[in-house]
Every structure is written in structure tokens, then in C-alpha cells.
N, CA, C and O atoms as CSV, one atom per row, in Angstrom:
chain,resi,resn,atom,element,x,y,z
A,1,MET,N,N,0.842,-1.168,0.000
A,1,MET,CA,C,0.000,0.000,0.000
A,1,MET,C,C,0.893,1.239,0.000
A,1,MET,O,O,1.777,1.378,0.846
A,2,THR,N,N,0.658,2.125,-0.944
A,2,THR,CA,C,1.445,3.351,-0.994
A,2,THR,C,C,0.809,4.402,-0.111
A,2,THR,O,O,-0.412,4.472,0.035
A,3,SER,N,N,1.654,5.202,0.462
A,3,SER,CA,C,1.150,6.236,1.350
A,3,SER,C,C,1.131,7.569,0.620
A,3,SER,O,O,2.071,7.915,-0.096
A,4,LEU,N,N,0.064,8.300,0.808
A,4,LEU,CA,C,-0.097,9.605,0.193
A,4,LEU,C,C,0.704,10.626,0.989
A,4,LEU,O,O,0.536,10.743,2.203
A,5,VAL,N,N,1.566,11.358,0.312
A,5,VAL,CA,C,2.365,12.376,0.979
A,5,VAL,C,C,1.551,13.663,1.021
A,5,VAL,O,O,1.141,14.189,-0.014
A,6,MET,N,N,1.328,14.155,2.224
A,6,MET,CA,C,0.560,15.379,2.379
A,6,MET,C,C,1.477,16.501,2.808
A,6,MET,O,O,2.361,16.316,3.645
A,7,ASN,N,N,1.263,17.640,2.240
A,7,ASN,CA,C,2.007,18.829,2.631
A,7,ASN,C,C,1.179,19.634,3.617
A,7,ASN,O,O,-0.032,19.785,3.454
A,8,GLU,N,N,1.831,20.137,4.616
A,8,GLU,CA,C,1.182,21.127,5.458
A,8,GLU,C,C,1.519,22.473,4.836
A,8,GLU,O,O,2.619,22.649,4.312
A,9,PRO,N,N,0.605,23.415,4.883
A,9,PRO,CA,C,0.906,24.721,4.281
A,9,PRO,C,C,2.042,25.413,5.023
A,9,PRO,O,O,2.187,25.270,6.238
A,10,ASP,N,N,2.837,26.158,4.282
A,10,ASP,CA,C,3.905,26.939,4.896
A,10,ASP,C,C,3.363,28.217,5.520
A,10,ASP,O,O,3.942,28.756,6.463
A,11,PHE,N,N,2.249,28.692,4.983
A,11,PHE,CA,C,1.643,29.903,5.529
A,11,PHE,C,C,0.151,29.910,5.224
A,11,PHE,O,O,-0.314,29.208,4.326
A,12,LEU,N,N,-0.589,30.705,5.977
A,12,LEU,CA,C,-2.012,30.928,5.756
A,12,LEU,C,C,-2.232,32.424,5.573
A,12,LEU,O,O,-1.531,33.240,6.172
A,13,ILE,N,N,-3.189,32.770,4.760
A,13,ILE,CA,C,-3.607,34.162,4.653
A,13,ILE,C,C,-4.890,34.275,5.467
A,13,ILE,O,O,-5.891,33.622,5.171
A,14,ILE,N,N,-4.842,35.099,6.475
A,14,ILE,CA,C,-5.999,35.271,7.343
A,14,ILE,C,C,-6.424,36.721,7.258
A,14,ILE,O,O,-5.617,37.629,7.459
A,15,GLY,N,N,-7.687,36.932,6.962
A,15,GLY,CA,C,-8.145,38.300,6.859
A,15,GLY,C,C,-9.635,38.434,7.025
A,15,GLY,O,O,-10.399,37.528,6.691
A,16,GLU,N,N,-10.033,39.550,7.535
A,16,GLU,CA,C,-11.445,39.905,7.655
A,16,GLU,C,C,-11.988,40.155,6.257
A,16,GLU,O,O,-11.227,40.454,5.336
A,17,ARG,N,N,-13.273,40.036,6.099
A,17,ARG,CA,C,-13.891,40.339,4.807
A,17,ARG,C,C,-13.562,41.766,4.404
A,17,ARG,O,O,-13.541,42.675,5.234
A,18,ARG,N,N,-13.304,41.945,3.108
A,18,ARG,CA,C,-12.989,43.251,2.535
A,18,ARG,C,C,-11.685,43.841,3.079
A,18,ARG,O,O,-11.536,45.061,3.155
A,19,SER,N,N,-10.750,42.978,3.456
A,19,SER,CA,C,-9.483,43.466,4.017
A,19,SER,C,C,-8.310,43.362,3.046
A,19,SER,O,O,-7.198,43.772,3.378
A,20,GLY,N,N,-8.542,42.822,1.857
A,20,GLY,CA,C,-7.469,42.688,0.869
A,20,GLY,C,C,-6.837,41.316,0.831
A,20,GLY,O,O,-5.872,41.111,0.095
A,21,SER,N,N,-7.349,40.363,1.601
A,21,SER,CA,C,-6.727,39.040,1.634
A,21,SER,C,C,-6.851,38.315,0.287
A,21,SER,O,O,-5.946,37.566,-0.079
A,22,THR,N,N,-7.940,38.515,-0.455
A,22,THR,CA,C,-8.076,37.882,-1.769
A,22,THR,C,C,-7.101,38.500,-2.765
A,22,THR,O,O,-6.552,37.797,-3.614
A,23,THR,N,N,-6.885,39.793,-2.669
A,23,THR,CA,C,-5.892,40.448,-3.537
A,23,THR,C,C,-4.506,39.895,-3.250
A,23,THR,O,O,-3.750,39.611,-4.180
A,24,LEU,N,N,-4.162,39.740,-1.981
A,24,LEU,CA,C,-2.874,39.142,-1.609
A,24,LEU,C,C,-2.771,37.724,-2.153
A,24,LEU,O,O,-1.725,37.336,-2.672
A,25,TYR,N,N,-3.846,36.946,-2.039
A,25,TYR,CA,C,-3.885,35.583,-2.577
A,25,TYR,C,C,-3.576,35.594,-4.084
A,25,TYR,O,O,-2.759,34.804,-4.557
A,26,GLU,N,N,-4.230,36.486,-4.828
A,26,GLU,CA,C,-4.041,36.551,-6.283
A,26,GLU,C,C,-2.599,36.925,-6.641
A,26,GLU,O,O,-2.039,36.380,-7.592
A,27,ILE,N,N,-2.006,37.837,-5.900
A,27,ILE,CA,C,-0.618,38.237,-6.145
A,27,ILE,C,C,0.325,37.061,-5.899
A,27,ILE,O,O,1.196,36.778,-6.722
A,28,LEU,N,N,0.154,36.378,-4.769
A,28,LEU,CA,C,1.015,35.241,-4.438
A,28,LEU,C,C,0.809,34.078,-5.408
A,28,LEU,O,O,1.760,33.373,-5.747
A,29,LYS,N,N,-0.427,33.878,-5.852
A,29,LYS,CA,C,-0.724,32.788,-6.791
A,29,LYS,C,C,0.027,32.967,-8.109
A,29,LYS,O,O,0.342,31.981,-8.776
A,30,GLY,N,N,0.315,34.195,-8.486
A,30,GLY,CA,C,1.039,34.456,-9.721
A,30,GLY,C,C,2.540,34.251,-9.627
A,30,GLY,O,O,3.229,34.300,-10.646
A,31,HIS,N,N,3.062,34.024,-8.437
A,31,HIS,CA,C,4.502,33.822,-8.263
A,31,HIS,C,C,4.868,32.384,-8.634
A,31,HIS,O,O,4.204,31.452,-8.181
A,32,PRO,N,N,5.901,32.184,-9.442
A,32,PRO,CA,C,6.243,30.829,-9.911
A,32,PRO,C,C,6.769,29.885,-8.821
A,32,PRO,O,O,6.760,28.670,-9.023
A,33,GLU,N,N,7.219,30.394,-7.694
A,33,GLU,CA,C,7.780,29.532,-6.651
A,33,GLU,C,C,6.833,29.357,-5.463
A,33,GLU,O,O,7.222,28.827,-4.423
A,34,ILE,N,N,5.598,29.805,-5.627
A,34,ILE,CA,C,4.618,29.677,-4.553
A,34,ILE,C,C,3.448,28.854,-5.063
A,34,ILE,O,O,2.850,29.185,-6.086
A,35,GLY,N,N,3.121,27.783,-4.353
A,35,GLY,CA,C,1.977,26.941,-4.700
A,35,GLY,C,C,0.782,27.339,-3.849
A,35,GLY,O,O,0.786,27.174,-2.629
A,36,MET,N,N,-0.234,27.863,-4.507
A,36,MET,CA,C,-1.443,28.287,-3.808
A,36,MET,C,C,-2.600,27.358,-4.176
A,36,MET,O,O,-2.631,26.797,-5.272
A,37,LEU,N,N,-3.541,27.202,-3.259
A,37,LEU,CA,C,-4.732,26.414,-3.547
A,37,LEU,C,C,-5.490,27.039,-4.704
A,37,LEU,O,O,-5.358,28.234,-4.966
A,38,SER,N,N,-6.278,26.239,-5.392
A,38,SER,CA,C,-6.997,26.714,-6.574
A,38,SER,C,C,-8.107,27.703,-6.237
A,38,SER,O,O,-8.580,28.431,-7.110
A,39,GLN,N,N,-8.509,27.728,-5.014
A,39,GLN,CA,C,-9.589,28.603,-4.567
A,39,GLN,C,C,-9.077,29.397,-3.371
A,39,GLN,O,O,-8.345,28.860,-2.541
A,40,SER,N,N,-9.450,30.655,-3.277
A,40,SER,CA,C,-8.869,31.508,-2.230
A,40,SER,C,C,-9.499,31.306,-0.862
A,40,SER,O,O,-8.849,31.575,0.148
A,41,ASP,N,N,-10.734,30.844,-0.794
A,41,ASP,CA,C,-11.411,30.780,0.497
A,41,ASP,C,C,-12.168,29.472,0.634
A,41,ASP,O,O,-13.158,29.242,-0.061
A,42,TYR,N,N,-11.702,28.621,1.525
A,42,TYR,CA,C,-12.362,27.350,1.766
A,42,TYR,C,C,-13.252,27.384,2.998
A,42,TYR,O,O,-13.951,26.408,3.271
A,43,ASP,N,N,-13.246,28.490,3.754
A,43,ASP,CA,C,-14.030,28.614,4.989
A,43,ASP,C,C,-13.767,27.446,5.943
A,43,ASP,O,O,-14.651,27.049,6.702
A,44,PHE,N,N,-12.573,26.909,5.902
A,44,PHE,CA,C,-12.272,25.734,6.710
A,44,PHE,C,C,-12.259,26.029,8.201
A,44,PHE,O,O,-12.651,25.187,9.010
A,45,PHE,N,N,-11.812,27.215,8.562
A,45,PHE,CA,C,-11.677,27.543,9.979
A,45,PHE,C,C,-12.818,28.409,10.499
A,45,PHE,O,O,-12.721,28.956,11.598
A,46,ILE,N,N,-13.891,28.541,9.737
A,46,ILE,CA,C,-15.017,29.369,10.143
A,46,ILE,C,C,-16.095,28.497,10.767
A,46,ILE,O,O,-16.481,27.473,10.204
A,47,GLU,N,N,-16.571,28.904,11.920
A,47,GLU,CA,C,-17.667,28.198,12.566
A,47,GLU,C,C,-18.949,28.565,11.826
A,47,GLU,O,O,-19.411,29.702,11.910
A,48,LYS,N,N,-19.523,27.607,11.104
A,48,LYS,CA,C,-20.659,27.854,10.220
A,48,LYS,C,C,-21.846,28.474,10.958
A,48,LYS,O,O,-22.537,29.330,10.407
A,49,GLU,N,N,-22.086,28.050,12.193
A,49,GLU,CA,C,-23.250,28.552,12.908
A,49,GLU,C,C,-23.180,30.052,13.169
A,49,GLU,O,O,-24.213,30.692,13.361
A,50,LEU,N,N,-21.989,30.615,13.180
A,50,LEU,CA,C,-21.877,32.053,13.398
A,50,LEU,C,C,-22.468,32.843,12.242
A,50,LEU,O,O,-22.898,33.982,12.426
A,51,PHE,N,N,-22.495,32.255,11.054
A,51,PHE,CA,C,-22.953,32.952,9.858
A,51,PHE,C,C,-24.256,32.373,9.301
A,51,PHE,O,O,-24.674,32.727,8.198
A,52,ALA,N,N,-24.891,31.491,10.056
A,52,ALA,CA,C,-26.126,30.866,9.593
A,52,ALA,C,C,-27.301,31.837,9.721
A,52,ALA,O,O,-27.268,32.769,10.524
A,53,ALA,N,N,-28.318,31.605,8.931
A,53,ALA,CA,C,-29.518,32.439,8.974
A,53,ALA,C,C,-30.354,32.134,10.215
A,53,ALA,O,O,-31.213,32.932,10.591
A,54,HIS,N,N,-30.114,31.003,10.848
A,54,HIS,CA,C,-30.871,30.633,12.043
A,54,HIS,C,C,-29.972,30.722,13.271
A,54,HIS,O,O,-28.747,30.769,13.155
A,55,GLN,N,N,-30.577,30.744,14.412
A,55,GLN,CA,C,-29.823,30.821,15.658
A,55,GLN,C,C,-29.093,29.503,15.907
A,55,GLN,O,O,-29.604,28.440,15.554
A,56,PRO,N,N,-27.922,29.559,16.502
A,56,PRO,CA,C,-27.206,28.327,16.849
A,56,PRO,C,C,-28.019,27.485,17.827
A,56,PRO,O,O,-28.854,28.002,18.569
A,57,THR,N,N,-27.766,26.206,17.813
A,57,THR,CA,C,-28.462,25.320,18.745
A,57,THR,C,C,-27.977,25.595,20.155
A,57,THR,O,O,-26.892,26.138,20.359
A,58,ALA,N,N,-28.783,25.219,21.110
A,58,ALA,CA,C,-28.430,25.423,22.519
A,58,ALA,C,C,-27.717,24.199,23.076
A,58,ALA,O,O,-27.621,24.039,24.293
A,59,ASN,N,N,-27.223,23.345,22.209
A,59,ASN,CA,C,-26.562,22.115,22.630
A,59,ASN,C,C,-25.119,22.424,23.029
A,59,ASN,O,O,-24.273,22.627,22.158
A,60,PRO,N,N,-24.823,22.462,24.335
A,60,PRO,CA,C,-23.469,22.810,24.764
A,60,PRO,C,C,-22.425,21.758,24.412
A,60,PRO,O,O,-21.228,22.039,24.469
A,61,SER,N,N,-22.855,20.555,24.049
A,61,SER,CA,C,-21.880,19.508,23.718
A,61,SER,C,C,-21.453,19.586,22.259
A,61,SER,O,O,-20.570,18.838,21.837
A,62,TYR,N,N,-22.063,20.478,21.482
A,62,TYR,CA,C,-21.681,20.609,20.078
A,62,TYR,C,C,-20.301,21.245,19.990
A,62,TYR,O,O,-20.102,22.374,20.439
A,63,ASP,N,N,-19.371,20.538,19.424
A,63,ASP,CA,C,-17.997,21.022,19.300
A,63,ASP,C,C,-17.656,21.038,17.827
A,63,ASP,O,O,-17.329,19.997,17.257
A,64,TRP,N,N,-17.727,22.215,17.191
A,64,TRP,CA,C,-17.508,22.272,15.751
A,64,TRP,C,C,-16.106,21.855,15.364
A,64,TRP,O,O,-15.910,21.310,14.277
A,65,ASP,N,N,-15.118,22.094,16.223
A,65,ASP,CA,C,-13.762,21.649,15.903
A,65,ASP,C,C,-13.687,20.133,15.819
A,65,ASP,O,O,-12.878,19.595,15.063
A,66,GLY,N,N,-14.511,19.444,16.578
A,66,GLY,CA,C,-14.513,17.990,16.568
A,66,GLY,C,C,-15.033,17.409,15.268
A,66,GLY,O,O,-14.816,16.231,14.981
A,67,ASN,N,N,-15.720,18.226,14.477
A,67,ASN,CA,C,-16.274,17.758,13.207
A,67,ASN,C,C,-15.345,18.033,12.036
A,67,ASN,O,O,-15.659,17.666,10.904
A,68,ILE,N,N,-14.233,18.658,12.279
A,68,ILE,CA,C,-13.310,19.025,11.209
A,68,ILE,C,C,-12.076,18.127,11.300
A,68,ILE,O,O,-11.458,18.000,12.357
A,69,ASP,N,N,-11.739,17.517,10.188
A,69,ASP,CA,C,-10.550,16.670,10.147
A,69,ASP,C,C,-9.425,17.466,9.491
A,69,ASP,O,O,-9.475,17.736,8.291
A,70,ILE,N,N,-8.430,17.836,10.255
A,70,ILE,CA,C,-7.330,18.648,9.742
A,70,ILE,C,C,-6.587,17.934,8.618
A,70,ILE,O,O,-6.010,18.587,7.748
A,71,GLN,N,N,-6.595,16.616,8.625
A,71,GLN,CA,C,-5.943,15.871,7.537
A,71,GLN,C,C,-6.647,16.119,6.200
A,71,GLN,O,O,-6.002,16.125,5.152
A,72,ASP,N,N,-7.973,16.323,6.233
A,72,ASP,CA,C,-8.692,16.672,5.005
A,72,ASP,C,C,-8.193,18.011,4.477
A,72,ASP,O,O,-8.052,18.191,3.267
A,73,TYR,N,N,-7.930,18.939,5.371
A,73,TYR,CA,C,-7.402,20.245,4.962
A,73,TYR,C,C,-6.003,20.098,4.369
A,73,TYR,O,O,-5.703,20.686,3.330
A,74,PHE,N,N,-5.150,19.317,5.026
A,74,PHE,CA,C,-3.789,19.113,4.525
A,74,PHE,C,C,-3.789,18.438,3.158
A,74,PHE,O,O,-2.899,18.698,2.348
A,75,ARG,N,N,-4.774,17.571,2.884
A,75,ARG,CA,C,-4.849,16.897,1.584
A,75,ARG,C,C,-5.020,17.890,0.434
A,75,ARG,O,O,-4.653,17.585,-0.701
A,76,LEU,N,N,-5.563,19.054,0.707
A,76,LEU,CA,C,-5.721,20.069,-0.326
A,76,LEU,C,C,-4.358,20.535,-0.868
A,76,LEU,O,O,-4.276,21.029,-1.992
A,77,PHE,N,N,-3.302,20.379,-0.077
A,77,PHE,CA,C,-1.986,20.866,-0.433
A,77,PHE,C,C,-1.095,19.803,-1.070
A,77,PHE,O,O,0.081,20.060,-1.330
A,78,THR,N,N,-1.637,18.616,-1.325
A,78,THR,CA,C,-0.854,17.481,-1.800
A,78,THR,C,C,-0.090,17.739,-3.092
A,78,THR,O,O,1.088,17.392,-3.185
A,79,ASP,N,N,-0.720,18.328,-4.071
A,79,ASP,CA,C,-0.091,18.478,-5.392
A,79,ASP,C,C,0.611,19.823,-5.597
A,79,ASP,O,O,1.063,20.113,-6.704
A,80,LEU,N,N,0.708,20.628,-4.577
A,80,LEU,CA,C,1.340,21.939,-4.720
A,80,LEU,C,C,2.842,21.833,-4.594
A,80,LEU,O,O,3.357,21.004,-3.845
A,81,LYS,N,N,3.541,22.673,-5.328
A,81,LYS,CA,C,5.006,22.683,-5.320
A,81,LYS,C,C,5.500,24.012,-4.755
A,81,LYS,O,O,4.796,25.021,-4.789
A,82,GLY,N,N,6.709,23.989,-4.241
A,82,GLY,CA,C,7.324,25.208,-3.708
A,82,GLY,C,C,6.777,25.548,-2.334
A,82,GLY,O,O,6.294,24.680,-1.608
A,83,VAL,N,N,6.859,26.800,-1.998
A,83,VAL,CA,C,6.296,27.287,-0.733
A,83,VAL,C,C,4.779,27.274,-0.908
A,83,VAL,O,O,4.262,27.825,-1.880
A,84,THR,N,N,4.069,26.652,0.021
A,84,THR,CA,C,2.625,26.484,-0.164
A,84,THR,C,C,1.822,27.306,0.823
A,84,THR,O,O,2.204,27.492,1.978
A,85,GLY,N,N,0.703,27.789,0.328
A,85,GLY,CA,C,-0.175,28.576,1.178
A,85,GLY,C,C,-1.600,28.499,0.732
A,85,GLY,O,O,-2.473,29.111,1.347
């Protein structure tokens, strides 16, 4: 069985909406030695209930981090070359 080599990103672009983070993403994506994901915003680290049209549930045992597999996020970086972000 062959093992899939996963890259962890070298950097993340973190920004508030309308802060220029997508412009920074586009600039870095054009650099030949930087491997960027094909899409600028995966909302991977955003708690969905904060932006939902309905109120969050009152279930205190709900742990949104527990539903996210960081390995799935790292798999996005598998085919990128160079410094990855």
C-alpha cells in the first residue's frame, strides 16, 4: 500500500472580509515559486453557525472543531510545489 504524501501549508492568509486578503492571494498565486490552492477561500476555519440564517443550537456539547478533520485540509496541499499557502 502506498502512502499519500501530504504537505502542510507553509503559511495561511488570514483576513477579515474586505481586508485585501483575496488580492494578496491573487498576487502570491502568480509567483512561480509559490503553490497556492486553486480557490482563495475554503471557509475551513469558520464556525458555520456564526454565519447561519438561524440561531445556533443550545446544545453545549456541540464542538464544531470535533467535526473538522485537519488531515482533510492538509490533503488540499498534496499536489502543490514550492512554498505552499
